[in-house]
C-alpha positions in Angstrom: -21.7 24.1 -48.4 -21.4 26.7 -51.1 -18.2 27.6 -52.9 -17.0 31.2 -52.6 -17.4 33.3 -55.7 -14.3 33.4 -57.9 -13.6 37.0 -57.2 -13.7 36.8 -53.4 -10.8 35.8 -51.2 -10.5 32.2 -50.0 -12.6 30.9 -47.3 -11.6 31.3 -43.6 -10.6 27.6 -43.4 -8.3 28.0 -46.4 -6.6 31.0 -44.8 -6.3 29.0 -41.5 -4.8 26.0 -43.3 -2.3 28.3 -45.1 -1.2 29.9 -41.8 -0.9 26.6 -40.0 1.1 25.3 -43.0 3.4 28.2 -42.8 3.9 27.8 -39.1 4.7 24.1 -39.5 7.2 25.0 -42.3 8.8 27.5 -40.0 9.2 24.9 -37.3 10.8 22.6 -39.8 13.3 25.2 -40.9 14.3 25.9 -37.3 14.8 22.2 -36.7 16.9 21.9 -39.9 19.1 24.9 -39.0 19.7 23.7 -35.4 20.6 20.1 -36.5 24.4 20.8 -37.0 24.6 21.7 -33.3 23.7 18.1 -32.3 26.2 16.7 -34.8 28.9 19.0 -33.5 28.3 17.9 -29.9 28.7 14.3 -30.8 25.0 13.3 -30.5 24.4 12.0 -34.0 21.3 10.0 -33.0 19.5 13.1 -31.8 20.5 14.9 -35.0 19.2 12.2 -37.3 15.9 12.0 -35.4 15.6 15.8 -35.6 16.3 15.7 -39.3 13.6 13.0 -39.7 11.0 15.1 -37.8 12.0 18.2 -39.8 11.4 16.4 -43.1 8.0 15.1 -42.0 7.0 18.6 -40.7 8.2 20.2 -44.0 6.1 17.7 -46.0 3.0 18.3 -43.9 3.4 22.1 -44.0 3.9 22.0 -47.8 0.8 19.9 -48.2 -1.3 22.3 -46.1 -0.1 25.4 -48.0 -0.7 23.7 -51.4 -4.2 22.5 -50.3 -5.1 26.0 -49.1 -3.9 27.5 -52.4 -6.2 25.2 -54.4 -9.3 26.4 -52.6 
């Protein structure tokens, strides 16, 4: 495979990775914002699990966005 020229926009795969990364980051934000609802309803176990999933998704999303930026 050849590398795109330095003056051209990133490859299609890099754009797709960036978009998927941003989508995953968006889902992580929604999970983080909705977590207090579970704590308020007295279901702390669900809230903690939701926080864990949100942190993992945020890490994956950040990784994808950074990787797409390098290319």
